[in-house]
Structure formats: C-alpha cells, structure tokens
VEXKOLMI-580567 format. One line per field, with one value per residue: residue number from 0; x, z, y negated of N, C-alpha, C, O in turn. Coordinates in Angstrom, 2 decimals, decimal comma, padded with zeros to 5 digits, always signed. Example, Ala and Ser with C-alpha at 12.3 -4.5 7.8 and 13.67 -1.06 7.14 Angstrom:
i <- 0/1 .
nx <- +013,19/+012,85 .
nz <- +007,80/+007,08 .
ny <- +005,69/+002,25 .
cax <- +012,30/+013,67 .
caz <- +007,80/+007,14 .
cay <- +004,50/+001,06 .
cx <- +013,20/+012,90 .
cz <- +007,80/+007,87 .
cy <- +003,30/-000,03 .
ox <- +014,24/+013,41 .
oz <- +008,46/+008,04 .
oy <- +003,32/-001,14 .
END
This chain:
i <- 0/1/2/3/4/5/6/7/8/9/10/11/12/13/14/15/16/17/18/19/20/21/22/23/24/25/26/27/28/29/30/31/32/33/34/35/36/37/38/39/40/41/42/43/44/45/46/47/48/49/50/51/52/53/54/55/56/57/58/59/60/61/62/63/64/65/66/67/68/69/70/71/72/73/74/75/76/77/78/79/80/81/82/83/84/85/86/87/88/89/90/91/92/93/94/95/96/97/98/99/100/101/102/103/104/105/106/107/108/109/110/111/112/113/114/115/116/117/118/119/120/121/122/123/124/125/126/127/128/129/130/131/132/133/134/135/136/137/138/139/140/141/142/143/144/145/146/147/148/149/150/151/152/153/154/155/156/157/158/159/160/161/162/163/164/165/166/167/168/169/170/171/172/173/174/175/176/177/178/179/180/181/182/183/184/185/186/187/188/189/190/191/192/193/194/195/196/197/198/199/200/201/202/203/204/205/206/207/208/209/210/211/212 .
nx <- +100,14/+099,67/+097,44/+095,59/+095,15/+093,96/+091,57/+090,44/+090,07/+088,00/+086,02/+085,49/+083,59/+081,27/+080,72/+080,31/+077,94/+076,24/+075,89/+074,33/+075,42/+077,04/+079,52/+080,84/+081,09/+082,99/+085,16/+085,58/+086,70/+089,17/+090,30/+090,36/+092,23/+094,57/+094,80/+095,20/+097,69/+099,26/+098,94/+100,20/+102,78/+103,63/+103,29/+104,51/+107,06/+109,41/+109,39/+110,44/+111,91/+110,79/+108,19/+107,16/+107,25/+105,43/+103,08/+102,81/+102,36/+099,99/+098,17/+098,31/+098,57/+096,72/+094,36/+093,84/+094,00/+093,72/+091,38/+089,34/+089,36/+088,47/+085,88/+084,85/+084,73/+082,76/+080,66/+080,31/+079,46/+077,04/+075,56/+074,66/+073,98/+073,08/+072,13/+069,32/+067,22/+067,41/+066,61/+066,46/+066,34/+068,99/+069,86/+069,27/+070,83/+073,33/+073,22/+072,97/+075,31/+077,17/+076,73/+077,59/+080,29/+081,06/+080,72/+082,82/+085,02/+084,69/+085,14/+087,82/+088,90/+088,41/+090,02/+092,52/+094,14/+095,29/+098,31/+099,18/+097,58/+096,74/+094,85/+093,17/+093,24/+092,02/+089,41/+088,32/+088,51/+086,72/+084,30/+084,15/+083,87/+081,40/+079,66/+079,91/+078,84/+076,24/+075,35/+075,38/+073,14/+071,00/+071,17/+070,19/+071,28/+073,35/+075,96/+076,60/+076,63/+078,88/+080,89/+080,66/+081,34/+084,07/+084,92/+084,47/+086,45/+088,68/+088,42/+088,91/+091,55/+092,72/+092,11/+093,76/+096,20/+096,03/+096,46/+098,94/+102,35/+103,58/+102,55/+102,36/+103,65/+102,37/+099,82/+098,91/+098,90/+096,91/+094,67/+094,53/+094,04/+091,51/+090,03/+090,38/+089,18/+086,57/+085,75/+086,03/+084,23/+081,82/+081,71/+081,31/+078,87/+077,26/+077,31/+075,96/+073,46/+072,65/+072,14/+069,72/+068,09/+067,46/+067,78/+069,72/+068,72/+068,69/+066,39/+065,25/+066,34/+064,86/+062,82/+063,67/+063,35/+063,50/+062,81/+061,22/+061,53 .
nz <- +082,69/+080,07/+080,46/+081,19/+078,76/+077,37/+078,78/+078,24/+075,52/+075,51/+076,67/+074,66/+073,11/+074,52/+074,14/+071,42/+071,35/+072,61/+071,21/+068,40/+066,29/+063,29/+062,44/+064,84/+065,40/+063,51/+064,48/+066,80/+065,76/+064,97/+067,46/+068,56/+066,87/+067,57/+070,27/+070,00/+068,79/+070,90/+072,75/+071,42/+071,20/+073,86/+074,94/+073,23/+072,45/+072,45/+070,35/+067,03/+064,93/+062,38/+062,59/+064,58/+063,26/+061,25/+062,73/+063,75/+061,40/+060,60/+062,67/+063,14/+060,55/+058,85/+060,41/+061,91/+060,16/+057,21/+056,81/+058,41/+056,93/+054,43/+055,11/+055,95/+053,56/+052,24/+053,92/+053,43/+050,81/+050,93/+052,69/+055,17/+058,54/+061,13/+063,00/+063,99/+064,17/+065,47/+066,61/+069,33/+071,97/+072,53/+075,15/+076,36/+074,74/+075,65/+078,28/+077,92/+076,49/+078,44/+080,29/+078,79/+078,50/+081,18/+081,61/+080,02/+081,54/+083,77/+082,57/+081,93/+084,47/+085,11/+083,23/+084,12/+085,26/+083,22/+081,84/+079,25/+078,03/+077,69/+080,01/+080,47/+077,97/+076,47/+077,60/+077,23/+074,44/+073,59/+074,56/+073,03/+070,45/+070,70/+071,38/+069,04/+067,08/+068,04/+067,85/+065,09/+064,41/+065,30/+064,31/+061,71/+059,59/+056,80/+056,66/+059,37/+060,00/+058,57/+059,99/+062,51/+061,84/+061,29/+063,82/+065,11/+063,86/+064,90/+067,51/+067,10/+066,34/+068,77/+070,23/+069,01/+069,87/+072,49/+072,70/+071,76/+071,88/+069,66/+066,34/+063,37/+060,34/+057,93/+058,73/+059,67/+057,24/+055,93/+057,52/+057,11/+054,35/+054,21/+055,57/+053,92/+051,52/+052,39/+053,31/+050,94/+049,16/+050,59/+050,64/+047,93/+047,72/+049,42/+047,98/+045,61/+046,62/+047,60/+045,25/+044,50/+046,73/+048,80/+051,46/+053,67/+054,80/+056,32/+056,26/+053,81/+052,10/+052,31/+050,64/+048,14/+045,24/+043,10/+039,72/+037,13/+033,62 .
ny <- +052,31/+053,18/+054,85/+052,94/+051,62/+053,69/+053,96/+051,43/+051,78/+053,65/+052,05/+050,23/+051,44/+051,11/+048,44/+048,52/+049,93/+048,18/+045,79/+044,16/+042,83/+043,14/+042,21/+042,05/+044,74/+045,47/+044,05/+045,48/+047,81/+046,79/+046,18/+048,76/+049,99/+048,57/+049,28/+052,06/+052,01/+050,95/+052,99/+055,12/+054,04/+053,71/+056,27/+058,09/+057,38/+058,75/+060,43/+061,60/+059,07/+058,67/+059,77/+058,09/+055,63/+056,14/+056,54/+053,98/+052,48/+053,68/+053,06/+050,22/+048,91/+050,28/+051,06/+048,73/+046,58/+047,02/+048,72/+047,32/+044,85/+045,73/+046,59/+044,17/+042,77/+044,24/+043,60/+040,87/+040,93/+042,30/+040,85/+041,64/+041,20/+041,89/+044,82/+045,42/+047,12/+049,58/+052,92/+053,06/+050,70/+048,28/+048,00/+050,45/+052,01/+051,22/+052,16/+054,97/+055,49/+054,80/+056,83/+059,03/+058,36/+058,44/+061,16/+062,00/+061,11/+062,74/+065,17/+064,88/+064,95/+067,59/+068,84/+068,29/+070,20/+071,59/+071,76/+071,47/+069,68/+066,29/+064,97/+062,65/+061,37/+063,37/+063,60/+060,98/+060,80/+062,83/+061,77/+059,39/+060,45/+061,79/+059,65/+058,10/+059,84/+060,01/+057,35/+057,06/+058,55/+057,00/+054,44/+052,13/+050,63/+051,11/+050,18/+050,02/+052,74/+053,55/+052,19/+053,39/+055,98/+055,64/+054,86/+057,27/+058,81/+057,54/+058,40/+061,13/+060,95/+060,11/+062,39/+064,28/+063,29/+064,00/+066,72/+067,32/+066,35/+065,40/+064,58/+066,30/+064,94/+065,51/+066,22/+063,77/+062,36/+063,78/+063,14/+060,35/+060,31/+061,50/+059,54/+057,27/+058,15/+058,63/+056,05/+054,60/+055,88/+055,60/+052,83/+052,20/+053,45/+051,92/+049,53/+050,23/+050,96/+048,51/+047,15/+048,17/+047,97/+045,27/+045,22/+046,89/+049,55/+052,71/+054,19/+053,67/+055,47/+057,77/+057,39/+057,91/+059,87/+062,74/+062,71/+064,47/+064,72 .
cax <- +099,77/+099,09/+096,10/+094,73/+094,77/+093,02/+090,27/+089,93/+089,62/+086,67/+085,07/+085,09/+082,39/+080,11/+080,43/+079,76/+076,56/+075,42/+075,68/+073,74/+076,14/+077,92/+080,87/+081,43/+081,46/+084,26/+086,20/+085,85/+087,63/+090,48/+090,79/+090,67/+093,50/+095,67/+094,91/+095,82/+099,11/+099,89/+098,95/+101,26/+104,09/+103,99/+103,28/+105,21/+108,23/+110,53/+109,22/+111,33/+111,66/+109,90/+106,83/+106,74/+107,01/+104,18/+101,99/+102,67/+101,72/+098,62/+097,29/+098,28/+098,33/+095,52/+093,18/+093,57/+094,02/+093,18/+089,99/+088,44/+089,25/+087,62/+084,51/+084,42/+084,37/+081,44/+079,68/+080,07/+078,72/+075,69/+074,91/+074,08/+074,53/+072,71/+071,38/+068,40/+066,11/+067,78/+065,50/+066,48/+066,83/+070,42/+070,12/+069,26/+072,03/+074,44/+073,10/+073,27/+076,74/+077,89/+076,61/+078,46/+081,67/+081,27/+080,92/+084,18/+085,95/+084,56/+085,81/+089,27/+089,25/+088,41/+091,14/+093,79/+094,94/+095,92/+099,50/+099,41/+096,61/+096,65/+093,46/+092,41/+093,11/+091,06/+088,07/+087,87/+088,35/+085,47/+083,18/+084,10/+083,33/+079,97/+078,95/+079,87/+077,87/+074,90/+075,01/+075,09/+071,79/+069,95/+071,31/+069,52/+072,09/+074,38/+077,26/+076,83/+076,98/+080,28/+081,73/+080,65/+082,12/+085,49/+085,15/+084,58/+087,76/+089,62/+088,33/+089,61/+092,98/+093,11/+092,03/+094,98/+097,29/+095,89/+096,84/+100,31/+103,22/+103,89/+101,62/+103,09/+103,37/+101,42/+098,49/+098,56/+098,57/+095,61/+093,66/+094,42/+093,42/+090,09/+089,41/+090,34/+088,18/+085,24/+085,42/+085,89/+082,97/+080,70/+081,66/+080,64/+077,49/+076,58/+077,17/+074,92/+072,17/+072,27/+071,59/+068,34/+067,36/+068,12/+067,95/+070,42/+068,14/+068,81/+065,05/+064,92/+066,81/+063,82/+061,88/+064,25/+062,87/+063,94/+061,69/+061,47/+060,99 .
caz <- +081,67/+078,94/+080,84/+081,15/+077,36/+077,02/+079,37/+077,44/+074,25/+075,75/+076,97/+073,42/+072,59/+075,21/+073,43/+070,12/+071,56/+073,21/+070,34/+067,09/+065,26/+062,57/+062,44/+066,12/+065,27/+062,77/+065,41/+067,71/+065,06/+065,06/+068,84/+068,73/+066,19/+068,38/+071,46/+069,60/+068,60/+072,21/+073,36/+070,75/+071,49/+075,26/+075,29/+072,30/+071,92/+072,35/+069,14/+065,94/+064,45/+061,22/+063,08/+065,29/+062,25/+060,56/+063,66/+063,80/+060,16/+060,58/+063,64/+062,96/+059,17/+058,27/+061,27/+062,44/+059,12/+055,90/+056,87/+058,76/+055,81/+053,43/+055,62/+055,96/+052,17/+052,00/+054,70/+052,74/+049,57/+051,21/+053,54/+056,36/+059,73/+062,36/+062,94/+065,12/+064,10/+065,96/+067,18/+070,78/+072,31/+072,79/+076,58/+076,60/+074,07/+076,56/+079,44/+077,50/+076,15/+079,72/+080,86/+078,00/+078,86/+082,52/+081,42/+079,51/+082,67/+084,58/+081,81/+082,08/+085,80/+085,05/+082,39/+084,72/+085,62/+082,01/+081,62/+077,82/+077,54/+078,38/+080,43/+080,27/+076,52/+075,99/+078,06/+076,56/+073,02/+073,43/+074,76/+071,88/+069,32/+070,95/+071,27/+067,63/+066,39/+068,50/+067,27/+063,67/+064,25/+065,69/+063,60/+060,42/+058,56/+056,27/+057,06/+060,76/+059,97/+058,13/+061,10/+063,56/+061,34/+061,49/+065,28/+065,43/+063,41/+065,90/+068,63/+066,70/+066,39/+070,18/+070,63/+068,54/+070,75/+073,80/+072,70/+071,28/+072,02/+068,32/+065,29/+062,11/+059,42/+056,92/+059,34/+059,63/+055,86/+055,64/+058,20/+056,41/+053,06/+054,47/+055,94/+052,75/+050,59/+052,97/+053,30/+049,55/+048,61/+051,29/+050,20/+046,64/+047,97/+049,95/+046,89/+044,69/+047,32/+047,70/+043,96/+044,42/+047,91/+049,34/+052,89/+053,75/+055,82/+056,03/+056,02/+052,40/+051,37/+052,34/+049,56/+046,86/+044,78/+041,77/+038,78/+035,95/+032,39 .
cay <- +051,35/+053,91/+055,29/+051,76/+051,40/+054,76/+053,59/+050,31/+052,35/+054,20/+050,97/+049,55/+052,09/+050,53/+047,19/+048,90/+050,37/+047,12/+044,63/+044,43/+042,07/+044,06/+041,66/+042,44/+046,15/+045,51/+043,59/+046,60/+048,69/+046,14/+046,39/+050,18/+050,26/+048,02/+050,12/+053,32/+051,73/+050,82/+054,33/+055,87/+053,45/+053,97/+057,68/+058,96/+056,67/+059,68/+061,24/+061,18/+057,70/+058,71/+059,97/+056,88/+054,61/+056,46/+056,26/+052,52/+052,05/+054,20/+052,39/+048,77/+048,49/+050,88/+051,00/+047,39/+045,54/+047,37/+049,19/+046,21/+043,91/+046,36/+046,54/+042,76/+042,42/+044,85/+042,84/+039,61/+041,19/+042,80/+039,85/+042,29/+040,56/+042,59/+046,07/+045,22/+048,05/+050,90/+053,68/+052,86/+049,35/+048,26/+048,20/+051,89/+052,52/+050,96/+053,06/+056,34/+055,54/+054,78/+058,18/+059,90/+058,02/+058,98/+062,59/+062,16/+060,97/+063,95/+066,22/+064,68/+065,42/+069,05/+069,29/+067,85/+071,37/+072,12/+070,96/+071,26/+068,70/+065,00/+065,07/+061,42/+061,23/+064,37/+063,25/+059,76/+061,11/+063,58/+060,85/+058,49/+061,21/+062,04/+058,37/+057,72/+060,70/+059,65/+056,05/+057,27/+059,09/+056,06/+053,17/+052,10/+050,03/+052,00/+049,63/+050,44/+054,16/+053,63/+051,74/+054,41/+057,11/+055,32/+054,94/+058,69/+059,25/+057,04/+059,33/+062,35/+060,62/+060,16/+063,78/+064,95/+062,87/+064,62/+068,13/+067,50/+065,19/+064,90/+064,98/+066,49/+063,84/+065,96/+066,14/+062,35/+062,00/+064,36/+062,33/+059,07/+060,55/+061,70/+058,26/+056,40/+058,65/+058,43/+054,62/+054,16/+056,40/+054,97/+051,44/+052,20/+053,85/+050,74/+048,55/+050,68/+050,87/+047,10/+046,73/+048,62/+047,50/+044,09/+045,41/+048,16/+050,40/+054,13/+054,72/+053,53/+056,64/+058,80/+057,12/+058,30/+061,17/+063,14/+062,81/+065,30/+064,13 .
cx <- +099,10/+097,66/+095,11/+094,26/+093,78/+091,63/+089,64/+089,40/+088,22/+085,63/+084,65/+083,82/+081,13/+079,72/+079,80/+078,29/+075,66/+075,10/+075,10/+074,48/+077,19/+079,34/+081,59/+081,85/+082,80/+085,41/+086,56/+086,84/+089,05/+091,10/+091,17/+091,99/+094,70/+095,89/+095,56/+097,31/+099,84/+099,98/+100,06/+102,64/+104,55/+104,13/+104,15/+106,43/+109,47/+110,43/+110,20/+110,92/+110,69/+108,45/+106,30/+106,44/+105,70/+102,98/+101,73/+101,94/+100,25/+097,69/+097,18/+097,86/+096,99/+094,29/+092,82/+093,47/+093,27/+091,70/+089,04/+088,28/+088,34/+086,15/+083,97/+084,01/+083,00/+080,35/+079,32/+079,22/+077,27/+074,89/+074,19/+074,76/+074,26/+072,03/+070,46/+067,29/+066,50/+066,60/+065,37/+066,98/+068,29/+070,76/+070,20/+070,43/+073,25/+074,41/+073,50/+074,75/+077,60/+077,87/+077,54/+079,93/+082,01/+081,50/+082,32/+085,22/+085,89/+085,24/+087,33/+089,74/+089,33/+089,62/+092,50/+094,70/+095,65/+097,11/+099,74/+098,51/+096,70/+095,19/+092,64/+092,19/+092,00/+089,63/+087,51/+087,63/+087,04/+084,27/+083,03/+083,49/+081,83/+079,16/+078,83/+078,84/+076,44/+074,46/+074,69/+073,64/+070,70/+070,04/+070,69/+070,39/+073,19/+075,77/+077,60/+077,24/+078,42/+081,21/+081,80/+081,38/+083,61/+085,84/+085,28/+085,94/+088,85/+089,61/+089,03/+091,12/+093,48/+093,07/+093,27/+096,18/+097,24/+096,41/+098,25/+101,10/+103,58/+102,81/+102,41/+102,68/+102,37/+099,99/+098,02/+098,16/+097,21/+094,48/+093,44/+093,72/+091,92/+089,40/+089,29/+089,26/+086,78/+084,83/+085,21/+084,55/+081,78/+080,58/+080,97/+079,16/+076,68/+076,32/+076,04/+073,54/+071,70/+071,73/+070,11/+067,48/+068,13/+068,31/+068,53/+069,92/+068,28/+067,46/+064,64/+065,33/+065,76/+062,82/+062,40/+063,79/+063,43/+062,71/+062,11/+060,84/+059,75 .
cz <- +080,48/+079,24/+080,84/+079,74/+076,89/+077,55/+078,59/+076,10/+074,41/+075,98/+075,71/+072,84/+073,28/+074,55/+072,07/+070,25/+071,98/+072,27/+069,00/+065,96/+064,59/+062,51/+063,74/+066,10/+064,54/+063,66/+066,43/+067,06/+065,09/+066,43/+069,06/+068,06/+066,99/+069,63/+071,14/+069,36/+069,94/+072,92/+072,75/+071,15/+072,91/+075,57/+074,44/+071,68/+071,85/+071,14/+068,07/+065,36/+063,28/+061,64/+063,77/+064,31/+061,52/+061,44/+063,77/+062,56/+060,12/+061,48/+063,39/+061,55/+058,66/+059,14/+061,71/+061,36/+057,87/+055,95/+057,33/+057,65/+054,72/+053,85/+055,64/+054,56/+051,81/+052,70/+054,01/+051,48/+049,84/+052,07/+054,74/+057,60/+061,01/+062,05/+064,15/+065,17/+064,52/+066,62/+068,69/+071,06/+072,77/+074,28/+076,91/+075,89/+074,98/+077,73/+079,05/+077,15/+077,43/+080,37/+080,12/+078,35/+080,25/+082,46/+080,89/+080,61/+083,57/+083,90/+081,95/+083,45/+085,85/+084,29/+082,99/+085,05/+084,43/+081,63/+080,15/+077,23/+078,37/+078,74/+080,12/+078,78/+076,00/+076,35/+077,35/+075,07/+072,75/+073,57/+073,60/+070,67/+069,50/+070,81/+069,81/+066,86/+066,78/+067,91/+065,78/+063,48/+064,55/+064,97/+062,21/+059,30/+058,11/+056,66/+058,49/+060,82/+059,54/+059,28/+062,19/+063,13/+061,55/+062,97/+065,72/+065,02/+064,36/+067,14/+068,33/+066,74/+067,84/+070,70/+070,20/+069,39/+072,09/+073,85/+072,20/+071,45/+070,69/+067,36/+064,00/+061,09/+058,34/+057,45/+059,33/+058,23/+055,46/+056,27/+057,47/+055,06/+053,21/+054,74/+054,72/+051,75/+051,11/+052,91/+051,87/+048,96/+049,28/+050,91/+048,85/+046,80/+048,48/+048,85/+045,94/+045,33/+047,39/+046,38/+043,86/+045,55/+048,51/+050,84/+053,09/+054,91/+055,39/+055,67/+054,56/+051,60/+051,33/+051,22/+048,19/+046,48/+043,40/+040,88/+037,57/+034,73/+031,94 .
cy <- +052,04/+054,36/+054,12/+051,46/+052,47/+054,45/+052,43/+050,80/+052,94/+053,12/+050,21/+050,17/+051,56/+049,22/+047,48/+049,29/+049,21/+045,98/+045,06/+043,72/+042,96/+043,54/+041,99/+043,90/+046,29/+045,06/+044,67/+047,57/+048,12/+046,38/+047,84/+050,54/+049,77/+048,87/+051,47/+053,15/+051,67/+052,17/+055,17/+055,36/+053,78/+055,45/+058,56/+058,27/+057,55/+060,60/+060,78/+059,83/+057,68/+058,86/+058,72/+055,75/+054,87/+056,18/+054,76/+052,00/+052,48/+053,41/+050,89/+048,38/+048,99/+050,64/+049,58/+046,32/+045,97/+047,78/+048,09/+045,18/+044,45/+046,30/+045,11/+042,31/+043,01/+044,05/+041,54/+039,83/+041,58/+041,84/+040,48/+041,70/+041,34/+043,92/+046,09/+046,26/+049,46/+051,58/+053,47/+051,45/+049,38/+048,42/+049,68/+052,57/+052,37/+051,93/+054,49/+056,49/+055,54/+056,16/+059,15/+059,64/+058,54/+060,49/+062,89/+062,05/+062,21/+065,14/+066,11/+065,14/+066,94/+069,57/+068,96/+069,03/+072,00/+071,24/+070,64/+070,19/+067,43/+064,77/+063,82/+061,16/+062,13/+063,97/+062,03/+060,02/+061,84/+062,65/+059,88/+059,20/+061,41/+060,75/+057,95/+058,53/+060,32/+058,32/+056,17/+057,73/+058,07/+054,72/+053,27/+051,56/+050,99/+051,50/+050,04/+051,90/+054,36/+053,26/+052,80/+055,68/+056,86/+055,34/+056,39/+059,23/+058,75/+057,93/+060,64/+062,14/+060,69/+061,60/+064,55/+064,55/+063,58/+066,05/+068,38/+066,21/+064,58/+065,38/+065,14/+065,44/+064,24/+065,93/+064,70/+061,90/+062,55/+063,58/+061,01/+059,24/+060,73/+060,37/+057,35/+056,84/+058,37/+056,96/+054,13/+054,61/+055,73/+053,49/+051,31/+052,53/+052,67/+049,73/+048,94/+050,60/+049,43/+046,55/+047,07/+048,07/+046,34/+044,17/+046,80/+049,01/+051,86/+054,72/+054,62/+054,76/+057,73/+058,60/+057,49/+059,69/+061,44/+063,28/+063,62/+064,63/+064,91 .
ox <- +098,09/+096,78/+093,93/+093,10/+092,88/+090,63/+088,44/+088,39/+087,35/+084,49/+083,58/+083,06/+080,05/+078,54/+078,89/+077,49/+074,45/+074,12/+075,35/+074,21/+078,09/+080,29/+082,80/+082,85/+083,63/+086,51/+087,70/+087,73/+090,02/+092,27/+092,19/+092,78/+095,71/+097,03/+096,38/+098,10/+100,90/+100,96/+100,79/+103,55/+105,72/+104,98/+104,52/+106,79/+110,48/+111,29/+110,75/+109,73/+109,86/+107,57/+105,15/+105,48/+104,96/+101,96/+100,59/+101,02/+099,39/+096,55/+096,08/+096,92/+096,20/+093,30/+091,65/+092,91/+092,28/+090,88/+087,99/+087,18/+087,53/+085,28/+082,79/+083,05/+082,19/+079,27/+078,16/+078,38/+076,38/+073,67/+073,22/+075,99/+075,14/+071,45/+070,76/+066,50/+065,98/+065,68/+064,30/+067,96/+068,76/+071,82/+071,08/+070,95/+074,08/+075,45/+074,27/+075,36/+078,63/+078,87/+078,21/+080,71/+083,12/+082,36/+082,94/+086,19/+086,92/+085,85/+088,02/+090,85/+090,18/+090,18/+093,53/+095,92/+096,52/+096,94/+100,41/+098,65/+096,74/+094,38/+091,54/+091,10/+091,16/+088,74/+086,35/+086,65/+086,33/+083,32/+081,91/+082,67/+081,07/+078,09/+077,77/+078,06/+075,54/+073,30/+073,82/+072,99/+069,57/+069,08/+070,65/+070,25/+073,87/+076,66/+078,75/+078,12/+079,12/+082,21/+082,87/+081,96/+084,33/+086,93/+086,09/+086,54/+089,83/+090,66/+089,68/+091,87/+094,54/+093,91/+093,78/+097,09/+098,26/+096,77/+098,71/+100,59/+103,86/+102,23/+103,07/+101,51/+101,61/+099,06/+096,85/+097,19/+096,44/+093,44/+092,30/+092,92/+091,14/+088,31/+088,25/+088,53/+085,91/+083,70/+084,31/+083,83/+080,83/+079,47/+080,14/+078,30/+075,55/+075,25/+075,26/+072,56/+070,51/+070,96/+069,33/+066,31/+069,34/+068,93/+067,89/+070,62/+068,02/+067,38/+063,79/+064,75/+065,76/+062,05/+061,68/+063,84/+063,79/+061,71/+063,22/+059,75/+059,15 .
oz <- +079,95/+078,39/+080,52/+079,53/+076,11/+076,86/+078,32/+075,60/+073,55/+075,54/+075,69/+072,15/+072,68/+074,40/+071,63/+069,36/+071,75/+072,49/+068,52/+064,79/+065,25/+062,54/+063,75/+066,72/+064,91/+063,60/+066,87/+067,74/+065,21/+066,55/+069,69/+068,61/+067,08/+070,01/+071,91/+069,67/+070,10/+073,59/+073,47/+071,41/+073,13/+076,37/+074,85/+070,54/+071,26/+070,93/+068,18/+065,30/+063,17/+061,13/+063,59/+064,50/+061,21/+060,98/+063,87/+062,66/+059,66/+061,10/+063,42/+061,36/+058,10/+058,68/+061,87/+061,61/+057,50/+055,20/+056,70/+057,43/+054,15/+053,04/+055,38/+054,41/+051,16/+052,16/+054,00/+051,14/+049,08/+052,19/+055,25/+057,69/+061,87/+060,98/+065,19/+066,11/+063,97/+067,11/+069,26/+070,44/+073,32/+074,62/+077,64/+076,37/+075,08/+078,13/+079,76/+077,47/+077,48/+080,94/+080,74/+078,49/+080,48/+083,15/+081,27/+080,63/+084,08/+084,55/+082,07/+083,59/+086,53/+084,64/+082,42/+085,13/+084,61/+081,15/+079,83/+076,06/+079,60/+077,88/+079,58/+078,36/+075,20/+075,50/+076,93/+074,51/+071,80/+072,78/+073,20/+069,96/+068,55/+070,20/+069,38/+066,09/+065,93/+067,51/+065,27/+062,51/+064,10/+065,00/+061,61/+058,16/+058,93/+056,95/+058,79/+061,61/+060,07/+059,51/+062,73/+063,96/+061,96/+063,35/+066,59/+065,75/+064,60/+067,74/+069,21/+067,12/+068,11/+071,51/+070,96/+069,60/+072,76/+074,91/+072,20/+071,19/+070,61/+067,55/+063,58/+060,99/+057,86/+056,70/+059,03/+058,06/+054,75/+055,65/+057,24/+054,67/+052,43/+054,22/+054,50/+051,21/+050,36/+052,51/+051,62/+048,35/+048,60/+050,85/+048,65/+046,12/+048,05/+048,79/+045,52/+044,68/+047,26/+046,38/+043,21/+045,37/+048,70/+051,44/+052,72/+055,91/+054,24/+054,86/+054,10/+050,56/+050,41/+050,90/+047,20/+047,30/+042,64/+041,26/+037,06/+034,80/+030,92 .
oy <- +051,56/+054,26/+054,30/+051,08/+052,18/+054,64/+052,45/+050,29/+052,76/+053,25/+049,60/+049,49/+051,56/+048,92/+046,78/+049,01/+049,26/+045,26/+046,16/+043,97/+043,48/+044,33/+042,19/+044,26/+047,12/+045,63/+044,76/+048,10/+048,87/+046,75/+048,12/+051,31/+050,46/+049,14/+051,97/+054,03/+052,26/+052,46/+055,86/+056,14/+054,09/+055,85/+059,66/+058,55/+057,16/+061,45/+059,68/+059,50/+056,77/+058,17/+058,34/+055,00/+053,94/+055,66/+054,32/+051,19/+051,73/+053,11/+050,35/+047,62/+048,23/+050,08/+049,26/+045,25/+045,33/+047,24/+047,92/+044,68/+043,71/+045,99/+044,88/+041,55/+042,36/+043,83/+041,14/+038,99/+041,22/+041,98/+039,92/+041,70/+041,43/+044,10/+046,68/+046,27/+050,44/+050,92/+053,68/+051,02/+050,38/+048,93/+050,12/+053,57/+053,27/+052,47/+055,13/+057,51/+056,21/+056,60/+059,98/+060,58/+059,03/+061,03/+063,88/+062,80/+062,66/+065,99/+067,12/+065,66/+067,51/+070,61/+069,32/+068,86/+072,86/+070,12/+069,65/+069,82/+067,48/+064,42/+063,92/+060,78/+061,72/+064,00/+062,03/+059,53/+061,53/+062,73/+059,56/+058,62/+061,24/+060,75/+057,50/+057,98/+060,31/+058,18/+055,45/+057,34/+058,25/+053,95/+054,34/+052,00/+051,60/+052,30/+050,36/+052,26/+055,23/+053,94/+053,07/+056,37/+057,76/+055,78/+056,71/+060,03/+059,45/+058,19/+061,21/+063,04/+061,25/+061,99/+065,38/+065,36/+063,75/+066,55/+069,52/+065,12/+063,38/+066,45/+064,19/+065,08/+063,40/+065,64/+064,43/+061,16/+061,90/+063,37/+060,61/+058,39/+060,19/+060,10/+056,74/+056,02/+057,93/+056,64/+053,32/+053,82/+055,34/+052,96/+050,43/+051,97/+052,44/+049,14/+048,09/+050,23/+049,15/+045,60/+046,35/+047,75/+046,43/+043,29/+047,79/+049,17/+052,21/+055,64/+055,38/+055,06/+058,55/+059,51/+057,41/+060,61/+060,54/+063,89/+063,47/+064,05/+064,56 .
END
C-alpha cells in the first residue's frame, strides 16, 4: 500500500507537467501533501510519537493546507489563471516528464540491492526533483515557478524518507523554515512585480536594468 502511494506521488508530477491551469497546480500540492502523510503514517508509524506527530503536522497542516492557501491568495491577487506560454508544448512536457519518471523507476530497481535505502522512495524522489527543476526552467509565470519549487521540496522530503527510517526533528524544522522563508519572499516578490507588470511573465525580468544617476 505504501509503495502505491509513492507511485501516485510520482504520477502527480505528470499532471503538473500536462496542465496549464495554475489552480490545478496548487491542487497537486494538496494531493502531494496528503500522499506524503500517508507514506509517513504507513512506513514510519513505529517512530517516536513526537516525530510522528511532527511529520503529520508538516505534511497535512503545512504542505496540504497552509502553503496551498497562501498560494491561492497570491493567485487571487495577481489574477493569473494559466501558464500557456511555456517554452515547450504541454504534450511534450508530459512525454519528457514520463521519461524522467521512468528513469526514476529504473533507478529504484538498481538501488534495490542497498538495504539502507528505500529504493522506490529514492527513485521517485529523484525523478520528482529533476522534473520540478526542469519545469522551473521552461515555465514563464512566476507563480508557476513558486509551485514547482515547493513540489521540488516535497521530492526532497521523500528523498529524506528514503535514506532514514526517522528524520531528526531539528532537520524537519530546518526544512520547514526554508520553505516558509522561500514562499514568503517569493510571495512578496510576486506582489511587487505585479505592481509594475500586469502579466507575471519571467521574461519581463530580463528588461529590468540598473540606472545610474
């Protein structure tokens, strides 16, 4: 059952690559948070109660509720609905993302001989990180880049689960702090850019120049 949730987690990235609706991207983050909770609950329920409670709060409260709500508020303020101007058509995005995910499954098969590593977790996590980084480079909307950055962090979270049965609580706090700071700063950045440009395209940033008095 746990492996099934891991596979579903990887498949959410295919949906993220195939659709241009930003609200759907935010919903993918909600689903990913729930899947990470189920993976933690099924695979690490023998961990200390404090760690399990923290993992629950991190995945359900933060990843599935707080961060998506914050992004939804940004979306309402900026009125950005779609990211249709990607450098590559969405069909080809889906194909390339599928190839990357397949590579992740092949990697998990190779890592199966390492007893200290959860092979499927590791392979899917690597593919999610690579897909997220790749989508960041081809998407134009800043809001989309923020969403893909958070999806990448979810992949890093799964990667940490693959290499250790327990995650030290201080490491979890460090990860959460990084995510909160990044989302907060990028949210402010989006708001300020929207004051200057009514269309949140990354390409507009290339037009910014420093002027000397």
